[in-house]
N, C-alpha and C positions, 0 to 999 in steps of 0.2 A: 689130905689138903693136895689142889693143881692149880699148877703153877700158870700151864697153858692157856687151861680152860681158864684160870683170869685171865692173864692179858692181853688173852686172844678181847673177851668182854671188854677191860680195857681200852678195848683200837677201838673198836667199835662205835661207844660212847669218846670215842674222841674225838675218833674221822666221821659219823655217822650222828653226828647228836639228834634222840626224837624222831628217827626215824621209823626203827625194827620194835613192830609190836614185843617178836620176841624168841629167842634165837636157843639154835639146838646142834651137839654133836653129835657124833656120830661116832662110835669106835672105845678104845678106853683106855684111862688117863689116872696109872698110880692108884689103882682094883678100883675103883668112879668107876663103876654103869650111865651108861652112856647108850643112846637107841642104838640100835646090831643093827646091819644089813648095809647095802650099798647105799654106797650120800644120794644117785641117784632114784633106790626105793625107797627110799625114808624119806624124800624132795616129796618125788608122786604121792605116797604115803598119807601126806602131811596138807598136801596141799597146795606148799609150798611157790610163790609166781621167781621168785631172785635168791639165788646161786653163789655166794659168796666164795670164791675160792684159786685158791697157790696151785692143787693139781689139775697140769691139763687132762690130762688121762680125768680125773671127779667131770672136769670140768664141758668135756665129749662123751659123755657118758651120763651128766644131768642135761645138757640136750638136745642130748637124743631122744631122754625120755623124758625131752616140752619139757626142762622146768628152764629160764634164761639161767645165764653164764656173765660175775664180770667172772674173770683171768686178773686176780695180784700179782706182778710182776717180781717174779723172782727168778736167779741167776740156772737158776735149774731151764725154768719153760721160758728167758733170754732171742728163744731161733725163733716165736710162737709171735710173727705179726696180727696185729689188731684186725678182727672182718666185725663186718653189719650182727653177721652173731657172736664172734665172742670180742664183746671190748674186754682193754686190758686195761689196768691200775694200772698210775706211776707210784702210788704215795701207796 
């Protein structure tokens, strides 16, 4: 069972229908083997163009690695202001 992964995939399909060729997950959830390493390192390794992220720390790491990021607005990062380098999504 992988509730967080399934919820994330459902959200992506609803909010961004037919926009992504694939989705990749870093870390682990309920014994599912996922990609290992930092999100920035995995993004670079996969040659990703865009990262959608809820963590400001991971977003900054990805930006520093040359990966574009859309930061999801969440209570824990609401203090951050959008910038040209780090757009913030409100939904």
